[in-house]
C-alpha positions as CSV (number, residue, x, y, z in Angstrom):
1,M,-125.0,45.1,-56.4
2,P,-125.3,42.0,-54.2
3,N,-127.0,42.1,-50.8
4,I,-124.8,40.6,-48.1
5,A,-126.1,39.8,-44.6
6,V,-123.7,40.0,-41.7
7,F,-124.7,38.5,-38.3
8,A,-122.7,40.6,-35.9
9,G,-123.0,41.4,-32.2
10,P,-120.3,42.0,-29.6
11,S,-117.4,41.1,-31.9
12,I,-117.9,44.2,-33.9
13,P,-120.3,46.6,-32.1
14,S,-122.2,49.2,-34.2
15,F,-119.7,52.0,-33.7
16,D,-116.9,49.9,-35.3
17,R,-118.7,48.5,-38.4
18,V,-117.6,49.0,-42.0
19,V,-120.4,50.6,-44.0
20,A,-121.0,49.8,-47.7
21,E,-123.9,49.7,-50.1
22,G,-125.5,46.3,-50.1
23,L,-124.1,45.4,-46.7
24,V,-126.8,44.7,-44.0
25,Y,-125.9,44.0,-40.4
26,L,-128.2,41.7,-38.4
27,P,-128.1,40.8,-34.7
28,A,-126.2,37.8,-33.4
29,A,-127.8,34.7,-35.1
30,A,-130.1,32.3,-33.4
31,R,-131.3,28.9,-34.6
32,G,-133.4,29.5,-37.8
33,D,-132.0,32.9,-38.7
34,I,-129.6,31.5,-41.3
35,A,-132.3,29.8,-43.3
36,R,-134.4,33.0,-43.4
37,V,-131.4,35.1,-44.7
38,T,-130.6,32.7,-47.5
39,E,-134.1,33.4,-48.9
40,T,-133.5,37.1,-49.4
41,F,-129.8,37.8,-49.5
42,D,-127.1,36.9,-52.1
43,A,-124.4,36.0,-49.5
44,L,-124.0,35.8,-45.7
45,L,-121.2,36.3,-43.2
46,L,-121.7,34.7,-39.8
47,I,-119.7,36.3,-37.1
48,D,-121.8,36.2,-33.8
49,G,-124.4,33.9,-32.6
50,V,-126.4,33.6,-29.4
51,F,-125.2,31.2,-26.6
52,L,-127.5,31.4,-23.6
53,E,-130.7,33.2,-24.5
54,D,-131.5,31.0,-27.5
55,L,-130.1,28.1,-29.5
56,A,-127.1,28.9,-31.6
57,P,-126.9,28.2,-35.4
58,S,-126.2,24.6,-36.0
59,P,-123.7,23.1,-38.5
60,K,-126.7,21.7,-40.4
61,E,-128.0,25.2,-41.0
62,I,-124.6,26.3,-42.4
63,L,-124.5,23.3,-44.6
64,A,-128.0,24.2,-46.0
65,A,-126.9,27.8,-46.5
66,C,-123.8,26.7,-48.5
67,R,-126.1,25.0,-51.0
68,R,-127.9,28.3,-51.7
69,V,-125.5,31.3,-51.3
70,P,-121.8,32.0,-50.7
71,T,-121.4,31.5,-46.9
72,F,-118.5,32.9,-44.9
73,G,-117.7,32.7,-41.2
74,A,-115.2,34.5,-38.9
75,A,-114.3,35.8,-35.4
76,S,-116.7,33.9,-33.2
77,I,-119.1,31.1,-33.7
78,G,-119.0,32.0,-37.3
79,A,-115.4,30.8,-37.4
80,L,-116.2,27.5,-35.8
81,R,-119.2,26.8,-38.0
82,A,-117.3,27.7,-41.2
83,V,-114.5,25.4,-40.3
84,E,-116.9,22.6,-39.5
85,C,-118.6,23.1,-42.9
86,A,-115.6,24.0,-45.0
87,P,-115.7,20.6,-46.8
88,F,-119.2,21.5,-48.0
89,G,-118.4,25.0,-49.2
90,A,-118.3,27.3,-46.2
91,Q,-115.4,29.8,-46.3
92,P,-113.6,30.4,-43.0
93,L,-111.9,33.8,-42.6
94,G,-109.4,35.1,-40.1
95,I,-107.0,33.9,-37.4
96,I,-109.6,32.4,-35.1
97,A,-110.9,30.3,-38.0
98,R,-107.3,29.2,-38.7
99,W,-106.9,28.2,-35.1
100,Y,-110.1,26.1,-35.2
101,G,-108.9,24.6,-38.5
102,N,-105.5,23.5,-37.3
103,G,-106.7,22.2,-34.0
104,A,-105.1,24.9,-31.8
105,I,-108.6,25.5,-30.3
106,D,-111.9,23.7,-30.3
107,G,-115.3,24.3,-28.8
108,D,-117.7,27.2,-28.4
109,D,-116.2,28.2,-25.1
110,E,-113.1,29.7,-26.8
111,V,-115.2,32.5,-28.3
112,A,-118.2,32.7,-25.9
113,V,-118.9,36.0,-24.1
114,V,-121.8,37.7,-22.4
115,F,-122.8,41.0,-23.8
116,D,-125.2,43.9,-23.3
117,P,-128.0,43.4,-25.8
118,S,-128.7,47.2,-26.1
119,S,-125.1,48.3,-26.7
120,E,-123.8,45.0,-28.0
121,R,-120.7,45.5,-25.9
122,A,-119.0,42.4,-24.6
123,L,-119.1,42.1,-20.8
124,S,-116.6,39.3,-20.5
125,V,-113.3,38.3,-22.1
126,P,-113.2,35.3,-24.6
127,L,-110.3,32.9,-24.4
128,V,-109.2,33.6,-27.9
129,N,-108.5,37.2,-26.9
130,V,-106.5,36.0,-23.9
131,R,-104.4,33.8,-26.2
132,F,-103.8,36.7,-28.6
133,F,-102.9,39.0,-25.7
134,A,-100.4,36.4,-24.3
135,W,-98.8,36.1,-27.7
136,L,-98.4,39.8,-28.0
137,A,-97.1,40.3,-24.5
138,R,-94.5,37.6,-25.0
139,R,-93.4,39.1,-28.3
140,R,-93.0,42.5,-26.7
141,G,-91.1,41.2,-23.8
142,L,-93.8,42.1,-21.3
143,L,-94.4,38.5,-20.1
144,A,-92.2,35.4,-20.1
145,A,-93.4,32.1,-21.6
146,D,-94.1,30.6,-18.2
147,E,-96.1,33.7,-17.1
148,C,-98.2,33.5,-20.3
149,Q,-99.0,29.9,-19.6
150,R,-100.0,30.6,-16.0
151,L,-102.2,33.5,-17.3
152,L,-103.9,31.2,-19.8
153,D,-104.4,28.5,-17.1
154,A,-106.0,31.1,-14.8
155,A,-108.3,32.3,-17.6
156,R,-109.5,28.8,-18.3
157,R,-110.5,28.3,-14.6
158,V,-112.9,31.3,-14.7
159,F,-116.4,30.7,-16.1
160,Y,-116.6,32.4,-19.4
161,A,-119.4,34.7,-18.4
162,D,-117.4,36.0,-15.4
163,R,-114.0,36.3,-17.0
164,T,-112.5,39.9,-16.9
165,W,-109.0,41.2,-17.5
166,D,-108.8,42.1,-13.8
167,D,-109.3,38.4,-13.0
168,I,-106.9,37.2,-15.6
169,L,-104.1,39.6,-14.5
170,E,-104.6,39.1,-10.8
171,G,-101.4,37.2,-10.3
172,V,-99.3,39.9,-12.1
173,A,-97.4,42.4,-9.9
174,L,-99.4,45.6,-9.5
175,A,-96.7,47.8,-11.0
176,R,-96.9,45.9,-14.3
177,R,-100.7,45.8,-14.6
178,P,-101.3,49.2,-16.2
179,C,-99.1,48.5,-19.2
180,L,-100.6,45.0,-19.6
181,L,-104.2,46.2,-19.2
182,E,-103.6,48.8,-22.0
183,L,-102.3,46.0,-24.3
184,A,-105.2,43.8,-23.3
185,R,-107.7,46.5,-24.2
186,R,-106.3,46.5,-27.7
187,A,-105.8,42.7,-28.1
188,D,-109.3,42.2,-29.3
189,L,-108.8,39.4,-31.8
190,K,-112.5,38.8,-32.3
191,R,-112.9,42.4,-33.2
192,I,-109.9,42.5,-35.6
193,D,-111.1,39.2,-37.3
194,G,-114.6,40.5,-37.6
195,V,-113.8,43.7,-39.3
196,T,-111.2,42.1,-41.5
197,A,-113.7,39.4,-42.6
198,V,-116.3,42.1,-43.6
199,R,-113.7,43.8,-45.8
200,S,-112.6,40.5,-47.3
201,V,-116.1,39.6,-48.3
202,L,-116.6,43.0,-49.8
203,R,-113.5,42.6,-51.9
204,R,-114.5,39.2,-53.1
205,F,-117.7,40.7,-54.5
206,G,-115.8,43.7,-56.0
207,M,-117.6,46.1,-53.6
208,T,-116.1,49.3,-52.4
209,D,-115.3,49.6,-48.8
210,P,-115.4,53.4,-48.0
211,A,-114.6,53.1,-44.2
212,I,-111.2,53.5,-42.7
213,Y,-111.0,51.2,-39.7
214,K,-109.3,52.3,-36.5
215,M,-109.2,50.6,-33.2
216,S,-111.7,52.7,-31.2
217,D,-110.8,54.2,-27.8
218,T,-114.5,54.6,-26.9
219,R,-115.2,51.1,-25.6
C-alpha cells in the first residue's frame, strides 16, 4: 500500500476530506516541505501552499520532486505548479489546472485566499471561484453575459485578501442577491477540484476510496 502525501488547507478543509488507508493530509505547503515529503512518501499531491506567512513552494522544488516520486497538483497553487512542471513529469489535475494550461488564467492571485489557520476555512473568495460562479449563473439564466463581465471586473478590483461575495455582488439588485449568494456558496471550484484530485490519485494507485463526497452545508 503506497503512502500518499496531500498538502491541503482551505481548498478542502478537514470536514470535507476523503479518507483512505495510506493517504496522509499535511498542512498547506511552505518552501522546503516538498523535499521533505519525497524522502518518506511514495507520491504527493500538492493542493494548497502558503502565500503570506511564508514562502510558497517553488517550481524548482516540484521539478526535484518529479525526479523522485509521482507528483500531482490541483485546485490551488498545486494546479499552477503542476502545469509549470508538466514537461518534466508533474501531473496537473482538474479544471483550474486546465485553465492554467490553456492560458485562460495565470498567476498566483487567481487562487490566492486568506484562511483561518485553526479551522482552515477560507476567509476570502478566489478569482477562480468567481469565474466558475459567473459561468454557472449565465448557464442557468441568472445573469446575462455583460453582467458576468462586470462582476468579474469588480472582483479583480478587490484585493484578494478582502474579496467577499457581498463585495462581488454589490452591484446586483437586492431582490436577486439571495439566489445568487446561494449559488455562490456552492460554486467552490477549488473545493471540487481538490476532492476530485484526491480521488483521481487514489484510483491511479488502485486504492479504495470509501468516502462518499457531498457538498457540505456546514461551512
